[in-house]
FIDO-820091 format. One record per residue (C-alpha): residue in three letters; x, y, z. Coordinates in Angstrom, 3 decimals. Layout:
N
{atom ALA,{X,Y,Z}},
...
REM end
This chain:
407
{atom MET,{-44.820,-57.962,-21.619}},
{atom ASP,{-44.216,-61.388,-23.117}},
{atom LYS,{-44.037,-60.665,-26.869}},
{atom LEU,{-41.364,-58.980,-28.935}},
{atom PRO,{-41.883,-56.723,-31.972}},
{atom ALA,{-41.022,-58.443,-35.242}},
{atom ALA,{-38.221,-55.984,-35.951}},
{atom VAL,{-36.582,-56.782,-32.613}},
{atom LEU,{-36.788,-60.520,-33.276}},
{atom VAL,{-35.182,-60.075,-36.711}},
{atom ALA,{-32.404,-57.892,-35.260}},
{atom ILE,{-31.597,-60.512,-32.579}},
{atom GLU,{-31.401,-63.304,-35.143}},
{atom GLN,{-29.198,-61.243,-37.409}},
{atom ALA,{-26.890,-60.368,-34.524}},
{atom ARG,{-26.693,-64.059,-33.538}},
{atom VAL,{-25.504,-64.931,-37.045}},
{atom GLN,{-23.037,-62.056,-37.249}},
{atom HIS,{-21.318,-62.561,-33.865}},
{atom ALA,{-18.945,-65.449,-33.251}},
{atom ASP,{-19.272,-65.167,-29.466}},
{atom PRO,{-22.583,-65.592,-27.574}},
{atom LEU,{-24.720,-62.480,-27.530}},
{atom ALA,{-25.102,-59.646,-25.060}},
{atom LEU,{-26.809,-56.866,-26.926}},
{atom PHE,{-28.988,-53.816,-26.380}},
{atom ILE,{-31.706,-53.046,-28.957}},
{atom TYR,{-33.705,-49.787,-29.024}},
{atom ASP,{-36.876,-49.469,-31.133}},
{atom LEU,{-36.873,-45.781,-32.111}},
{atom ASP,{-40.206,-46.006,-33.946}},
{atom ALA,{-41.844,-47.332,-30.784}},
{atom LEU,{-40.141,-44.575,-28.744}},
{atom LYS,{-41.483,-41.839,-31.028}},
{atom GLN,{-44.986,-43.315,-31.062}},
{atom HIS,{-45.032,-43.480,-27.265}},
{atom VAL,{-43.747,-39.941,-26.803}},
{atom THR,{-46.193,-38.555,-29.371}},
{atom GLN,{-49.053,-40.022,-27.304}},
{atom VAL,{-47.550,-38.667,-24.081}},
{atom MET,{-47.243,-35.172,-25.517}},
{atom ALA,{-50.757,-35.236,-27.026}},
{atom ALA,{-52.252,-35.845,-23.562}},
{atom LEU,{-50.673,-32.704,-21.995}},
{atom PRO,{-53.182,-30.022,-21.030}},
{atom VAL,{-52.874,-26.412,-22.177}},
{atom GLY,{-50.171,-24.637,-20.208}},
{atom VAL,{-48.130,-27.817,-19.470}},
{atom GLU,{-44.711,-28.607,-20.893}},
{atom LEU,{-42.557,-31.726,-20.934}},
{atom TYR,{-38.760,-31.875,-20.865}},
{atom TYR,{-36.948,-35.222,-21.161}},
{atom ALA,{-34.486,-36.017,-18.325}},
{atom ILE,{-31.599,-37.327,-20.372}},
{atom LYS,{-30.041,-39.122,-17.380}},
{atom ALA,{-32.455,-41.964,-18.134}},
{atom ASN,{-30.780,-42.604,-21.514}},
{atom SER,{-28.595,-40.044,-23.211}},
{atom GLU,{-27.519,-41.985,-26.317}},
{atom ALA,{-27.292,-39.724,-29.350}},
{atom GLN,{-29.919,-41.708,-31.313}},
{atom ILE,{-32.397,-41.480,-28.423}},
{atom LEU,{-31.933,-37.729,-28.135}},
{atom SER,{-32.257,-37.242,-31.888}},
{atom ALA,{-35.492,-39.210,-31.937}},
{atom LEU,{-36.958,-37.224,-29.015}},
{atom ALA,{-35.788,-33.717,-29.890}},
{atom PRO,{-38.511,-32.917,-32.465}},
{atom LEU,{-41.228,-34.192,-30.083}},
{atom VAL,{-40.486,-32.889,-26.573}},
{atom ASP,{-40.368,-29.259,-25.375}},
{atom GLY,{-36.772,-29.514,-24.142}},
{atom PHE,{-34.231,-31.497,-22.136}},
{atom GLU,{-33.155,-31.657,-18.488}},
{atom ILE,{-29.471,-32.270,-17.769}},
{atom SER,{-27.418,-32.699,-14.596}},
{atom SER,{-23.746,-32.403,-15.585}},
{atom GLY,{-21.325,-30.849,-17.953}},
{atom GLY,{-20.994,-34.198,-19.663}},
{atom GLU,{-24.702,-34.186,-20.419}},
{atom ILE,{-24.342,-30.707,-21.917}},
{atom ASP,{-21.824,-32.263,-24.307}},
{atom ARG,{-24.342,-34.998,-25.197}},
{atom LEU,{-26.832,-32.309,-26.234}},
{atom LYS,{-24.238,-30.756,-28.570}},
{atom THR,{-24.420,-33.925,-30.725}},
{atom CYS,{-28.168,-33.524,-31.236}},
{atom ALA,{-29.082,-32.186,-34.680}},
{atom VAL,{-32.226,-30.418,-33.372}},
{atom ALA,{-31.383,-27.768,-30.790}},
{atom LYS,{-33.878,-27.569,-27.946}},
{atom PRO,{-33.976,-25.580,-24.699}},
{atom PHE,{-32.395,-27.245,-21.711}},
{atom VAL,{-32.388,-26.781,-17.949}},
{atom PHE,{-29.623,-27.738,-15.512}},
{atom SER,{-30.573,-29.569,-12.306}},
{atom GLY,{-28.894,-31.532,-9.578}},
{atom PRO,{-26.678,-31.074,-6.484}},
{atom GLY,{-22.899,-30.540,-6.502}},
{atom LYS,{-22.629,-28.586,-9.738}},
{atom LEU,{-19.034,-27.704,-10.649}},
{atom ASP,{-18.150,-24.135,-11.524}},
{atom SER,{-16.902,-25.476,-14.857}},
{atom ASP,{-20.281,-27.106,-15.475}},
{atom LEU,{-22.100,-23.897,-14.665}},
{atom ARG,{-19.833,-21.898,-16.923}},
{atom ALA,{-20.496,-24.359,-19.748}},
{atom ALA,{-24.257,-24.085,-19.152}},
{atom LEU,{-24.067,-20.250,-19.214}},
{atom GLN,{-22.011,-20.363,-22.414}},
{atom GLN,{-24.535,-22.714,-24.059}},
{atom GLN,{-27.415,-20.354,-23.216}},
{atom VAL,{-29.064,-22.667,-20.694}},
{atom GLU,{-32.759,-21.763,-20.332}},
{atom ALA,{-32.778,-22.067,-16.552}},
{atom ILE,{-30.647,-23.431,-13.695}},
{atom HIS,{-32.292,-25.179,-10.780}},
{atom ILE,{-30.638,-23.965,-7.615}},
{atom GLU,{-30.181,-26.644,-4.934}},
{atom SER,{-28.752,-24.667,-1.995}},
{atom LEU,{-28.207,-21.225,-0.520}},
{atom ASN,{-24.513,-21.499,-1.326}},
{atom GLU,{-25.278,-22.173,-4.963}},
{atom ILE,{-27.103,-18.832,-5.215}},
{atom ALA,{-23.924,-16.911,-4.400}},
{atom ARG,{-21.777,-19.084,-6.705}},
{atom LEU,{-24.110,-18.718,-9.651}},
{atom GLN,{-24.468,-14.947,-9.113}},
{atom ARG,{-20.686,-14.656,-9.318}},
{atom LEU,{-20.416,-16.815,-12.440}},
{atom ALA,{-23.331,-15.147,-14.228}},
{atom GLN,{-21.857,-11.728,-13.460}},
{atom GLN,{-18.529,-12.842,-14.904}},
{atom ALA,{-20.356,-14.117,-18.029}},
{atom GLY,{-22.279,-10.874,-18.338}},
{atom ARG,{-25.580,-12.774,-18.402}},
{atom VAL,{-28.748,-12.410,-16.312}},
{atom GLN,{-29.634,-16.052,-15.730}},
{atom ALA,{-33.135,-17.381,-15.131}},
{atom VAL,{-33.267,-19.758,-12.139}},
{atom TYR,{-35.715,-22.035,-10.361}},
{atom LEU,{-35.411,-22.686,-6.659}},
{atom ARG,{-35.659,-26.387,-5.952}},
{atom ILE,{-37.722,-26.923,-2.806}},
{atom ASN,{-37.598,-29.840,-0.366}},
{atom PRO,{-41.051,-29.299,1.162}},
{atom GLU,{-42.751,-30.746,4.150}},
{atom LEU,{-44.987,-33.528,2.851}},
{atom PRO,{-47.594,-35.745,4.510}},
{atom SER,{-46.265,-39.294,4.932}},
{atom PRO,{-48.623,-40.892,2.308}},
{atom LEU,{-47.084,-38.666,-0.361}},
{atom SER,{-43.831,-40.503,-0.659}},
{atom SER,{-42.318,-43.360,-2.581}},
{atom LYS,{-39.722,-46.117,-2.223}},
{atom LEU,{-37.165,-43.714,-3.656}},
{atom ALA,{-38.020,-40.415,-1.964}},
{atom MET,{-36.390,-37.270,-3.331}},
{atom ALA,{-38.112,-34.729,-1.034}},
{atom GLY,{-40.253,-34.560,2.076}},
{atom VAL,{-37.456,-36.324,3.945}},
{atom ALA,{-33.792,-35.616,4.679}},
{atom THR,{-32.091,-35.704,1.263}},
{atom PRO,{-29.271,-33.765,-0.459}},
{atom PHE,{-31.759,-32.394,-2.935}},
{atom GLY,{-33.258,-28.921,-2.846}},
{atom ILE,{-33.695,-26.200,-0.246}},
{atom ASP,{-35.646,-26.890,2.974}},
{atom GLU,{-38.994,-25.156,2.791}},
{atom SER,{-38.055,-23.446,6.070}},
{atom GLU,{-35.233,-21.639,4.250}},
{atom LEU,{-37.188,-20.816,1.123}},
{atom LYS,{-38.007,-17.229,2.149}},
{atom LEU,{-34.328,-16.470,2.620}},
{atom ALA,{-33.443,-18.136,-0.663}},
{atom VAL,{-36.089,-16.077,-2.539}},
{atom GLN,{-34.779,-12.881,-0.985}},
{atom GLN,{-31.193,-13.711,-1.956}},
{atom VAL,{-32.181,-14.363,-5.575}},
{atom ASP,{-34.316,-11.178,-5.653}},
{atom GLN,{-31.270,-9.194,-4.536}},
{atom ALA,{-28.866,-10.826,-7.003}},
{atom SER,{-28.086,-8.542,-9.926}},
{atom HIS,{-27.521,-11.355,-12.429}},
{atom LEU,{-30.204,-13.877,-11.373}},
{atom ARG,{-33.906,-13.791,-12.145}},
{atom LEU,{-36.330,-16.055,-10.284}},
{atom LYS,{-38.474,-17.697,-12.942}},
{atom GLY,{-40.108,-20.474,-10.887}},
{atom PHE,{-39.893,-23.290,-8.389}},
{atom HIS,{-38.886,-26.909,-8.816}},
{atom VAL,{-40.215,-29.729,-6.649}},
{atom HIS,{-39.313,-33.350,-7.407}},
{atom ALA,{-40.511,-35.460,-4.487}},
{atom MET,{-40.877,-38.996,-5.778}},
{atom SER,{-38.925,-41.230,-8.134}},
{atom HIS,{-40.329,-44.280,-9.913}},
{atom GLN,{-43.808,-43.668,-8.373}},
{atom PRO,{-46.429,-46.108,-9.857}},
{atom LEU,{-49.689,-44.774,-8.319}},
{atom VAL,{-51.546,-42.133,-10.330}},
{atom GLU,{-53.717,-41.281,-7.309}},
{atom ARG,{-50.632,-40.383,-5.274}},
{atom HIS,{-49.289,-38.204,-8.106}},
{atom GLU,{-52.597,-36.411,-8.349}},
{atom GLN,{-52.462,-35.659,-4.599}},
{atom LEU,{-48.914,-34.418,-4.941}},
{atom LEU,{-49.724,-32.059,-7.795}},
{atom ASP,{-52.701,-30.740,-5.812}},
{atom LEU,{-50.420,-29.981,-2.890}},
{atom TYR,{-47.927,-28.171,-5.087}},
{atom LEU,{-50.643,-26.036,-6.650}},
{atom GLN,{-52.036,-25.198,-3.198}},
{atom ARG,{-48.617,-23.943,-2.098}},
{atom TRP,{-47.793,-22.181,-5.375}},
{atom PRO,{-49.344,-18.778,-4.465}},
{atom HIS,{-47.637,-18.871,-1.048}},
{atom TRP,{-44.224,-19.612,-2.566}},
{atom LYS,{-44.720,-16.953,-5.211}},
{atom ALA,{-45.722,-14.371,-2.617}},
{atom LEU,{-42.335,-14.659,-0.897}},
{atom SER,{-40.766,-12.697,-3.761}},
{atom ALA,{-40.626,-8.929,-4.186}},
{atom LYS,{-41.040,-9.583,-7.916}},
{atom PRO,{-43.872,-12.137,-8.089}},
{atom GLU,{-44.835,-11.060,-11.629}},
{atom GLN,{-41.583,-12.640,-12.908}},
{atom ILE,{-42.378,-16.062,-11.415}},
{atom THR,{-44.262,-18.088,-14.038}},
{atom HIS,{-43.209,-21.746,-13.860}},
{atom LEU,{-43.756,-24.657,-11.531}},
{atom ASN,{-41.499,-27.575,-12.385}},
{atom VAL,{-42.979,-30.770,-10.868}},
{atom GLY,{-40.112,-33.029,-11.862}},
{atom GLY,{-40.594,-36.551,-13.148}},
{atom GLY,{-40.912,-39.653,-11.022}},
{atom ILE,{-43.576,-41.372,-13.165}},
{atom GLY,{-43.125,-45.079,-12.476}},
{atom VAL,{-42.829,-48.019,-14.870}},
{atom ASN,{-44.384,-51.318,-13.956}},
{atom TYR,{-41.617,-53.874,-14.624}},
{atom LEU,{-43.624,-56.791,-13.247}},
{atom GLY,{-47.039,-56.462,-14.851}},
{atom ALA,{-49.017,-55.197,-17.810}},
{atom GLN,{-50.821,-52.293,-16.092}},
{atom GLN,{-48.866,-49.075,-16.570}},
{atom PHE,{-49.169,-45.613,-15.080}},
{atom ASP,{-52.358,-43.869,-16.215}},
{atom TRP,{-50.753,-40.826,-17.800}},
{atom GLN,{-53.951,-39.697,-19.522}},
{atom ARG,{-55.806,-39.627,-16.223}},
{atom LEU,{-53.068,-37.576,-14.540}},
{atom CYS,{-53.141,-35.068,-17.420}},
{atom ARG,{-56.917,-34.764,-17.245}},
{atom HIS,{-56.751,-34.164,-13.529}},
{atom LEU,{-54.017,-31.539,-13.877}},
{atom GLY,{-55.885,-29.803,-16.696}},
{atom GLN,{-58.977,-29.473,-14.514}},
{atom ARG,{-56.995,-28.120,-11.578}},
{atom LEU,{-55.186,-25.541,-13.752}},
{atom ALA,{-58.442,-24.435,-15.397}},
{atom ALA,{-59.923,-23.799,-11.950}},
{atom SER,{-56.924,-21.771,-10.703}},
{atom VAL,{-56.989,-17.980,-10.726}},
{atom ASP,{-53.187,-17.615,-11.092}},
{atom ALA,{-52.131,-20.930,-12.600}},
{atom PRO,{-48.444,-21.472,-13.306}},
{atom ILE,{-46.977,-22.957,-16.404}},
{atom VAL,{-46.399,-26.541,-15.253}},
{atom ARG,{-43.434,-28.521,-16.499}},
{atom PHE,{-42.834,-32.262,-16.206}},
{atom GLU,{-39.303,-33.749,-16.422}},
{atom PRO,{-39.755,-37.526,-16.844}},
{atom GLY,{-36.980,-39.816,-17.957}},
{atom ARG,{-37.843,-43.445,-17.146}},
{atom PHE,{-41.455,-43.111,-18.342}},
{atom ILE,{-40.258,-41.790,-21.698}},
{atom SER,{-37.479,-44.172,-22.754}},
{atom ALA,{-37.956,-47.399,-20.724}},
{atom PHE,{-40.419,-49.069,-23.101}},
{atom CYS,{-38.288,-48.908,-26.226}},
{atom GLY,{-35.301,-50.923,-24.991}},
{atom TYR,{-34.400,-54.635,-24.877}},
{atom TYR,{-31.365,-56.430,-23.453}},
{atom ALA,{-30.708,-59.752,-25.212}},
{atom ILE,{-28.329,-62.269,-23.598}},
{atom GLN,{-27.411,-65.828,-24.521}},
{atom VAL,{-27.377,-68.807,-22.118}},
{atom LEU,{-23.793,-70.029,-21.538}},
{atom ASP,{-24.278,-72.676,-18.864}},
{atom MET,{-26.926,-74.437,-16.755}},
{atom LYS,{-26.325,-75.749,-13.237}},
{atom VAL,{-27.941,-76.773,-9.971}},
{atom SER,{-26.566,-75.454,-6.661}},
{atom HIS,{-28.046,-76.338,-3.270}},
{atom GLY,{-31.317,-77.161,-4.947}},
{atom LYS,{-31.517,-73.942,-7.022}},
{atom HIS,{-31.367,-73.979,-10.811}},
{atom PHE,{-29.138,-71.359,-12.460}},
{atom LEU,{-28.767,-70.107,-15.996}},
{atom VAL,{-25.368,-68.442,-16.490}},
{atom CYS,{-25.639,-65.940,-19.334}},
{atom ARG,{-23.429,-63.690,-21.348}},
{atom GLY,{-23.443,-60.186,-19.844}},
{atom GLY,{-24.950,-59.470,-16.444}},
{atom THR,{-25.601,-56.623,-14.051}},
{atom HIS,{-22.364,-54.846,-15.105}},
{atom GLN,{-24.224,-54.101,-18.358}},
{atom PHE,{-27.820,-54.008,-17.065}},
{atom ARG,{-27.800,-52.864,-13.446}},
{atom LEU,{-31.495,-51.921,-13.357}},
{atom PRO,{-32.800,-55.075,-11.560}},
{atom VAL,{-30.236,-54.705,-8.751}},
{atom ALA,{-30.746,-50.944,-8.552}},
{atom GLN,{-34.520,-51.325,-8.269}},
{atom GLY,{-34.480,-54.515,-6.199}},
{atom HIS,{-36.740,-56.510,-8.516}},
{atom ASP,{-36.638,-59.677,-10.601}},
{atom HIS,{-36.733,-58.514,-14.200}},
{atom PRO,{-39.211,-60.077,-16.652}},
{atom ILE,{-37.659,-62.551,-19.070}},
{atom ILE,{-38.743,-63.489,-22.586}},
{atom HIS,{-37.333,-66.830,-23.708}},
{atom LEU,{-36.290,-67.302,-27.338}},
{atom PRO,{-35.357,-71.002,-27.792}},
{atom ARG,{-33.036,-72.027,-30.619}},
{atom GLN,{-35.452,-74.840,-31.494}},
{atom ALA,{-39.184,-75.348,-31.055}},
{atom ARG,{-39.910,-76.718,-27.611}},
{atom ALA,{-42.500,-79.284,-26.588}},
{atom THR,{-45.536,-77.499,-25.248}},
{atom ALA,{-46.127,-80.204,-22.693}},
{atom MET,{-42.827,-79.557,-20.909}},
{atom VAL,{-43.127,-78.537,-17.286}},
{atom ALA,{-41.849,-75.071,-16.405}},
{atom GLN,{-38.709,-74.996,-14.241}},
{atom ALA,{-37.817,-72.100,-11.930}},
{atom TRP,{-34.480,-70.632,-13.011}},
{atom THR,{-32.337,-67.892,-11.510}},
{atom ILE,{-30.807,-65.797,-14.294}},
{atom VAL,{-27.233,-64.642,-13.601}},
{atom GLY,{-24.397,-63.101,-15.551}},
{atom GLN,{-20.628,-63.555,-15.823}},
{atom LEU,{-19.476,-61.561,-12.809}},
{atom CYS,{-17.509,-62.968,-9.868}},
{atom THR,{-20.101,-61.894,-7.296}},
{atom PRO,{-23.293,-63.571,-6.035}},
{atom LYS,{-25.061,-60.207,-6.538}},
{atom ASP,{-24.933,-60.581,-10.328}},
{atom VAL,{-28.602,-61.621,-10.519}},
{atom LEU,{-31.049,-60.387,-13.150}},
{atom SER,{-34.077,-62.477,-12.181}},
{atom ARG,{-34.847,-65.106,-9.549}},
{atom ASP,{-37.077,-68.169,-9.867}},
{atom CYS,{-38.197,-67.335,-13.394}},
{atom PRO,{-40.427,-70.118,-14.803}},
{atom LEU,{-39.093,-71.257,-18.204}},
{atom ARG,{-39.959,-74.305,-20.307}},
{atom GLY,{-37.332,-76.314,-22.146}},
{atom VAL,{-34.496,-73.816,-21.842}},
{atom SER,{-31.154,-74.915,-23.327}},
{atom ILE,{-27.599,-73.635,-23.630}},
{atom GLY,{-27.465,-71.268,-26.591}},
{atom ASP,{-31.023,-69.952,-26.137}},
{atom ILE,{-31.599,-66.204,-26.050}},
{atom LEU,{-33.208,-64.485,-23.069}},
{atom VAL,{-34.554,-61.008,-23.653}},
{atom LEU,{-35.113,-58.486,-20.846}},
{atom PRO,{-37.674,-55.876,-22.023}},
{atom LEU,{-38.223,-52.393,-20.567}},
{atom ALA,{-34.488,-51.790,-20.815}},
{atom GLY,{-34.520,-48.354,-22.418}},
{atom ALA,{-34.006,-46.337,-19.174}},
{atom TYR,{-31.522,-46.639,-16.348}},
{atom GLY,{-30.217,-49.850,-17.873}},
{atom TYR,{-26.822,-49.727,-19.501}},
{atom ASN,{-26.113,-46.097,-18.678}},
{atom ILE,{-26.114,-46.629,-14.879}},
{atom SER,{-24.081,-49.876,-15.077}},
{atom HIS,{-20.484,-50.549,-14.060}},
{atom ALA,{-19.500,-51.792,-17.502}},
{atom ASP,{-15.721,-51.982,-16.870}},
{atom PHE,{-15.976,-54.468,-13.976}},
{atom LEU,{-13.930,-57.591,-14.936}},
{atom CYS,{-13.051,-55.885,-18.242}},
{atom HIS,{-15.648,-57.779,-20.252}},
{atom PRO,{-16.292,-56.310,-23.715}},
{atom ARG,{-18.924,-53.649,-23.693}},
{atom PRO,{-22.227,-54.690,-25.291}},
{atom PRO,{-23.141,-53.321,-28.714}},
{atom GLN,{-26.202,-51.130,-28.980}},
{atom LEU,{-28.480,-51.400,-32.005}},
{atom PHE,{-30.985,-48.661,-32.850}},
{atom LEU,{-33.900,-49.694,-35.067}},
{atom GLN,{-35.892,-47.276,-37.194}},
{atom GLY,{-38.278,-48.213,-39.946}},
{atom SER,{-37.588,-51.865,-39.075}},
{atom MET,{-33.962,-51.309,-40.028}},
{atom PRO,{-30.835,-50.260,-38.046}},
{atom ALA,{-30.843,-46.491,-37.731}},
{atom SER,{-27.056,-46.315,-37.576}},
{atom GLY,{-25.786,-49.864,-37.397}},
{atom VAL,{-24.460,-51.686,-34.388}},
{atom THR,{-22.489,-49.309,-32.243}},
{atom PRO,{-20.206,-50.386,-29.376}},
{atom CYS,{-20.973,-48.654,-26.058}},
{atom ASP,{-18.450,-45.989,-25.141}},
REM end
């Protein structure tokens, strides 16, 4: 990804003129987001749903753009429930994640949560008590941490290994029995989210095949199997930050459609991606403040840093960089390897190492694409008390709601 949309270029130049200080700015292209999600949804087979995991990016403008297009939202805290309240289009939501507070669960029950994903045996008893107090029979999914063959894993494994997520498959029978016996809980399905940021479509196909093989066995554990209709396969679809080839979503959907069509008792399958939905629409623009050489390494010190865009450190990669020079550069200039760093007082504040750039100068803009998911919202923005970066949301080549400081 080495080119920027015209609207993004215009927005950066306008921001440069409007701000007295050097830039550190997030830009989100809502038109591109909606186009991408429309294509993602169009590829889904019959009997397959998609909920957006708002942990990837829960800004109000992002949720408002997605709400008319997706089937629902997945949240993991009471704070994320509050984010959904700001969305003009009400959509169903499910509540996932370990360590749910009673106050969070009460809020979810009050907001008519579609389903709650249960992460432990203890959570069954807690939710039964709270649902009984609320006078509501609550649909639930049991999140399973299954035994998986070693090839079906990823760098960031969520299941198949020792993790705090889900119920061990060895305890699933007991969990099903406890839900069956609970007066205010109804088992609607199972949830398995094994891999995060998984780039290989072949591996995802194998994983879905394994889930569908086990589906009838999991369902048979219940005394009320006719009530169990859904298999939530989580998200985990990877984004290629270092190359042009992206996850083959259409192929995965074709494969899943064929498998479901061949099944006698196929579940309703639900995906819950976050990164794969919102990553492509975001850009982080930072301005070069200083240039220096240290022990033979060339550094560009930029406004901002990993306290605003933690993604490269969190994923352990060198993020791609698009160079926007203030003035036209000589094409014959030799590329120099630069390490791109921010303003923090730590050597870990590195966005990209040994990035080849030609003719870079102080005042130039560097743009980090693929910044729409797990970028600003997972960052430690208050470290060193630097000003929080503004966020600009573009729609129809114009700001959707102006430049808004991050909260």
